[in-house]
C-alpha positions in Angstrom: 0.0 0.0 0.0 1.4 3.4 -1.0 1.5 6.1 1.7 -0.8 9.1 1.3 0.8 12.4 0.3 0.5 13.7 3.8 2.0 10.6 5.3 4.8 10.7 2.8 5.4 14.4 3.6 5.7 13.5 7.3 8.0 10.5 6.6 10.3 12.5 4.4 10.6 15.2 7.1 11.3 12.6 9.7 14.0 11.0 7.4 15.9 14.3 7.2 15.2 15.6 10.7 18.4 14.3 12.5 21.2 15.3 10.2 22.1 15.9 6.6 20.9 12.9 4.5 21.9 12.0 1.0 19.2 11.4 -1.6 20.1 7.7 -1.5 19.7 7.6 2.3 16.3 9.2 2.0 15.2 6.7 -0.7 16.6 3.8 1.4 14.7 5.0 4.5 11.4 5.3 2.5 11.7 2.0 0.7 9.6 0.5 3.5 6.7 2.9 2.7 6.6 1.5 -0.9 7.4 4.9 -2.3 8.9 5.2 -5.8 11.8 7.4 -6.5 9.7 9.8 -8.6 7.3 10.2 -5.6 10.2 10.9 -3.2 11.7 13.4 -5.6 8.3 15.2 -5.9 7.8 15.4 -2.1 11.4 16.6 -1.6 11.1 19.3 -4.2 7.7 20.3 -2.8 9.2 20.4 0.7 12.1 22.6 -0.5 9.7 24.9 -2.3 7.7 25.2 0.9 10.9 25.9 2.9 10.4 22.7 5.0 13.6 21.1 3.8 16.8 22.6 2.4 19.1 21.1 -0.1 22.9 21.3 0.2 26.1 20.4 -1.4 28.6 19.2 1.2 32.3 20.0 1.2 35.4 18.8 3.0 36.5 22.4 3.7 34.7 25.5 4.9 32.0 26.3 4.2 31.1 22.7 4.8 27.6 23.0 3.4 26.3 25.3 0.7 22.6 25.6 0.3 21.4 25.1 -3.3 18.2 25.3 -5.2 17.3 21.7 -6.0 15.8 20.5 -9.3 14.7 17.1 -10.5 17.7 16.7 -12.8 20.3 17.1 -10.0 18.4 16.0 -6.9 20.4 12.9 -6.4 23.6 14.9 -5.9 22.3 16.9 -2.9 22.0 16.3 0.8 18.9 17.3 2.7 18.1 18.7 6.1 14.9 19.8 7.8 14.5 23.6 8.4 13.1 25.2 11.5 9.8 25.7 9.6 9.9 22.0 8.7 10.4 21.1 12.4 7.4 23.1 13.4 5.3 21.6 10.6 6.4 18.1 11.5 5.6 18.7 15.2 2.0 19.8 14.1 1.6 16.7 11.9 2.7 14.3 14.7 0.4 16.0 17.2 -2.5 15.8 14.7 -1.8 12.1 14.1 -1.7 11.4 17.9 -5.1 13.1 18.4 -6.6 11.2 15.4 -5.3 7.9 16.7 -6.6 8.7 20.2 -10.0 9.3 18.8 -10.0 6.1 16.8 -8.9 4.1 19.9 -11.7 5.4 22.0 -14.4 4.2 19.7 
């Protein structure tokens, strides 16, 4: 079963919430959610456009990370990290899900 867009949005944010994650690492983490690469690209690009996730090129020397504008052609070259806005959004999603599950459990 494929995850809904909102679930996938949340899972992508969780995947990049701890540290910089390569595109390959994000795809690997989301393979259990039966998500295709195109779907993951779409959600990452949407999250970047909505300022929930930022894309970076990483370097061995300072500056160690340079924020870039990601596009579908080069997305596999970038590393991703959640933004502060993304953390707030993720927190709201997790709280909504907890409330929803609490209501379903009380039926």
